[in-house]
N, C-alpha and C positions, 0 to 999 in steps of 0.2 A: 772690727775696733776704726776708729778713727783715732790719727795719729796726725802730728804739728808739721805740716812742711819741710822740707830741706831746705835751710838756709842758704841765701840768697849771695850769690858774688856780690862784692861792692867794687864800682865804677873806681876807679884811680883820679885822683883830683886833677892828676898831670893828665891824661886824653879827655881831651875835647868831645862832648859829647852832642850829639845835635838836636835841637830838638822839636816837642816826639809833631808839632806839625808837620803835614806832609809838604807843608812850603813854608819856609822864613817869612813872615811878613817886612816888607819895608818901610820907617822910620824916615825918610828921605829932610821930613822939615824938622826933625826930633834931633837935635845934636847930643853926643856920644856923652857917656858919666864919664868924667877922666878924674872926680873931687869927691870929699862929702858934700853933701847938700843936705837942703833939709828931707826931712822923713815926718811922715805922718802915722800916728798910731792909733786907731778907731777900737777907742777900748780902753779903756787904764782901769779891770779891776785886778784878779793879785799878778793876775799874766802880766797882764797888757804894761803895769807900771812897773816886772824886772823886766820885758825888753826894753821897752823904753830905757831903760834905766842904763844898759846894757849898750844900745845904738847911742846915749850919750855919750858914753867913755871912750867909744870908739871917734869923736869927731863930729855927730852928726849933729848936726841943730833939730833937734826934736820937740813938736806939739803936739797933745792927741787930745782927745777929747771922750769926755765921760759925761753921764746923764747924770751923776755929783757933783759935789766939790771930792778934793782930793790931795793926802800931801803926797807934793811929787818931792821925785827923787832929783839931787842935782842936773839941771843939764835940760832940762823934762820944762816946757809951758805947758800950762791947759788955756786952748784956746773952743773957739765954737767950727764947730762940725764942717761946715763950707770951709774955715780956711786950713781944716788936717784934710779937704777932699783936693784940695788945690795944692797939695806938693808934688813933688815930682814922683815922690815915692809911696806909694801910702799903704802899709802895713793892719790887718785886718783883727784885734787881738777880742775875738767876741768868741759866743760859746757855738756851737757847729748846728745847732737845730736856728737860730737865731743870722746865721750865716747871709740864707738867699734872700731874707726880706731886707736885712742891711746891707749890701748888694746893692739890693732892686734900686736901696733909697739915695742910694749913693747916686747915680747912672747920673742926676745933670748937673754935676757938680765935678765930674773927674774931668780932666783938660786932655787933650790930646795927645798924646805922648806918654801918659799917665804912668808907672809899672805900679802896680801892682800887685801885694806877696798876702794870703791868707797863712795864717797859723795853726790851722786847726790839725787834733791828733787824730781826725782821718782825713785821706787823699780822694779818694776818689770821686767822694762825694763833692766836697767844694772845686773841686777841678772842674766836675759837669757843669758848678753851675755858672763857675767862671768864664767857661767856655760859651755855654748859653748865653750869658745875658750883657758880659762885656762887650761894647763894640772894636770892633778893627784896627780903630786905633789907637787902644791900650793893651798896656801889653801886659802882660799875666805868667807868676810863678808862682808854684805851690812851692809851701815849705814846711815844715815841722821841726820846731827844736824839740829833741823829743828831753827836754830838761825843765823845769819850773825853777820856782824862789827856791824850793827845799834841795832837790839833787844838783843845784847848778849856786848854792849861798856860796863854796869857794872857789867861784870860778870856772867858767866853758874848759879850759882846756880836755879836749878830748871825748868832753860829751860827742855824743851821735847827734849830727844837725842833716834831713832830709831834704832836698831839692829836687825839681821836678820841673821843665821848663812847660808850660801850656802854648804861649804863644810872643814868648820876645823874640827881638830879634837875636841875632848871635849875638853883637859885641855889648851887649844891655847883661847878656845872661851871662857870659865873662865874666864880668868884672863882676856881676854881684857875687859869685862862684869865687872867684880870687877873693874877694872881703872877706867872704863867709871863712874863707880856709884862713887868711890873717888872721884871724881871729882863735886857730889853733885847735877848736873845733874839728869832728871827723866830720868833714862835710862830705855824704853819704847823694851821691847821685843815682837816683833811684825810679822808676817808671810810679803812678801813682797804686797802681793793680800790684806792686811787687812790697810797697809798701805797706799795704794796707793787708795785704795774707801773711807779712810777718810778726806785723804790729798787733795782727790777731791771738798771736801764740806768746806774744811777750806782754805787751801796753794792755792787751786788754783782758787778758789770763790774771795778769799781776793784780788791775781794780778789782777785775770778777771777785777773785780770790782773799781782798782786802776787804772788800765790805759784803761779803760774806762772814768771814773772822768778826766784822763789829760788830754783828748781829746776835755775836752768843756771848755781846758785850766783857769777856775773856779782860783781869786785871793782874795787876802784879803777884807777886807770889818772890818766897824767900828763894824757892823753890827751881824757878828760873831757871834754866840752861841756858847756852846762846841761843842754841837753836831758837828754841823759845821768843827770845829778847828780838829774833831775826822775824822773827815774826809779826811779834807789836810792831816792831820796825814798817811792816810794809801795811799795815793796818794805818798806823800812825801817817805815814805817809798817803797812801788812797786817801785817808779822809780827811786830811789835810785838804782835796783841791774839792771842788763845788761838786753837790751831788748830781746837779745837772751834767758834767762829766761826765760820768761816770755811764748814764744816764744814753747820752750820748754816742761810745762810745761801742755800746751796742748794741746802738739801733742803727745808726748812717753803716759802720762799718759790716760791708755783706759775706763776711770771713764769721765774725765775732757766732754768729747763734752757732757754728759747725765746731765754731771751738768748745762753747759750751755742751754739748751733743756728743763731744768726744770727753769732755771732765768730766761730765754724769757716768762715762759708760766707763772711763777710766775708779770711778768712784763707786759702779752695782760689780765688778771688777772684783775690785777692791774685799766690800762685803763681804761677797761672792767666796772667796779664799777664805775669810775668812772664820764664818757657817762651817765651812767643811772642814773645818781646825777645828769646829767646837763640836760636832757630828766624829769627831774620830774616840774612839774608846780607849 
């Protein structure tokens, strides 16, 4: 029987965690971050607009780019790709499957010392892409804001935010950890592998069940119990996200296949138990 992994411990935010690289890269020519600055958001889709709005609320000068004109939240300006990529910090809010192509196309425009952060819902894959493509002069941090426009509509306090250092110097790393902590999110410093193991059995299984239930075309009923309404809430929330996110979660997290096998095994066990009951005379 395949079972979910044990819950991994969380790194206390107050305890410094060294970068993931064996040796911290030096950025002698790059001034340390000491104040709010301009940040770029590459990708103003549903999540990108939401994330850009949160950054603007926290006092950053936010610029973003998109393939289409969008209605912008207060404090966010839509500009060209090159201007976004010239920002001291760039957040990539694109689909997991598009991340490598987008990052590779960005390389000619990223300046020395730029801080690059992905916001993908899987972590091993984008971390590997950043390690492979980015030059030593660009600092990379992997993040996963584990919320979106629906779950974060009432604020970010207490919501989980995963972060792992890929190649940033210690001062930059600590600056951003402290910044995100000041937002009162539940900042979780964990490795990309640890994230994907846990996420397969939490976010991954939630999206899988939500999309599967959606295939049944279940509707409202006067007989709806609280549990049924909760299930319908899962369907609504997961199906509000792009279908590509569901496909990417299942494809790019190396542990979701094990989750699906475990889920299928559990279903077969339950069905077999019911069959045995039916055979009882």
